[in-house]
Structure formats: C-alpha cells, structure tokens
C-alpha positions, 0 to 999 in steps of 0.5 A, spaced: 446 465 537 445 470 531 451 474 528 450 482 528 450 484 520 457 487 518 456 495 517 461 499 513 466 503 516 467 511 516 468 516 514 472 518 520 479 516 518 482 523 516 480 525 523 480 519 528 486 514 526 492 518 523 498 520 526 502 526 525 508 522 523 504 517 519 507 518 512 515 517 515 516 510 515 523 513 515 525 520 517 527 525 512 534 525 510 534 517 511 539 514 506 536 511 500 529 514 502 524 515 497 516 517 496 511 512 495 505 515 492 498 514 489 491 515 489 485 511 491 479 510 486 472 507 486 469 502 481 467 509 477 474 511 477 472 517 482 478 518 487 476 516 494 477 521 500 477 519 507 480 512 506 486 510 510 492 507 507 497 502 512 504 500 509 508 495 512 515 492 510 522 490 512 528 494 512 533 493 506 537 488 510 531 484 511 530 486 519 533 491 523 530 493 530 530 500 530 526 500 523 519 502 524 517 499 517 510 502 518 506 507 515 499 510 516 496 516 512 489 518 510 487 520 503 486 527 501 480 530 497 483 527 491 484 520 494 492 522 494 496 518 499 504 518 500 509 515 505 517 516 505 520 509 505 526 505 503 527 499 498 525 493 502 529 487 503 527 480 501 523 475 506 523 468 505 524 467 498 519 473 496 521 479 492 522 485 496 515 488 497 511 493 501 504 490 504 498 495 503 492 495 507 486 500 505 480 502 509 475 506 507 468 508 506 463 502 503 468 497 505 466 492 510 473 489 511 480 492 509 483 490 503 490 488 502 495 488 496 502 488 495 507 493 492 513 491 488 518 495 485 519 495 477 526 494 477 527 488 482 530 482 478 527 477 484 520 479 482 520 474 477 522 469 482 516 471 487 511 466 488 506 470 490 507 475 484 507 469 479 501 466 482 497 472 480 495 471 472 499 475 467 494 480 465 493 482 473 500 482 475 501 489 473 496 492 478 502 490 483 508 493 480 509 501 482 511 506 476 518 510 477 517 517 478 522 523 479 522 522 487 520 515 488 515 510 485 507 511 484 502 506 486 495 507 484 489 503 488 483 501 484 478 498 488 473 495 483 472 496 475 477 496 469 484 495 472 482 493 479 488 492 483 489 485 485 487 484 493 489 478 497 484 474 501 488 473 508 
C-alpha cells in the first residue's frame, strides 16, 4: 500500500479552530492568575500570522478536577498570542512547566515545546530541561513581564526554540 504524501496545514486556524474562551485557562480574577504571552516567528524572523497555540498544564497543586488546564489561541497578524493562566504544579519529579504545541502554515505536523518559569528553583532538577544542551536551554525559559511572562517561539533559525520529538 502506498502512503499519501504529507501536506501542510492551514491557513484556517483563525476562523475554524479557535474558541471564544480559549485564552482563559483560568477565569478573570482567579487567584494567582497571570498572562503568558509571546510571538511566533518563522526562520526569517518574520511573525507568523494564522498559527494556533495550544497550552496544557497541571493545576498549582499538581492536579485539580475543576481545573481546565488547557488553552487554545490563534496568533494575530503580528504573530502574537496570549493565555491567562496560573503557575503550574510539579508532576513526576519535573519542574513546573506549560506544554505548548504550535500548529501553523508550512508545518507538516505540530511542534511541541515547554515553557519553564525563570524563578523556579526546581528547574535545576528537571530531567527534561537538563537534557537540553546548555546553549539552547534559554529558549525554554520565559521572561518576566509586568503582568506575567513572555515566551516567544522561533520555528527556525538563530535562537530556534527547542522542540521535542514526541
């Protein structure tokens, strides 16, 4: 049997796959809520419009039945995205992190990465983060902002974000 060749996906994310409350991993006013924001850039350093960002994380306690823990947002014309969330808890000896998938034009499959928070002491014990060569670890660590954290995603090129083969 012959396989059908892969094809790129999109562009259809901004009107077909988003939800009205996709940015609300937690509701407005939730205790400890902050914004996790960023931009998606292509290999030439240009913003990627019409990408879709999905985030997953555990609740601060590590688990909570009423915690959605999932966000889905499109990028805007400047490649910007944002989700309102809370600090994730630890899972199975790993430092708190937010899992991120990027779907977008020109990608045959989603790419998957993680966001670690910069002020987390357990980052130095995380087996996944420590498995990334030192010069590239910084691409997985968010920057502090006035209302939360920033995490830019570079799909290729200089300072390309580390993506995981899952």
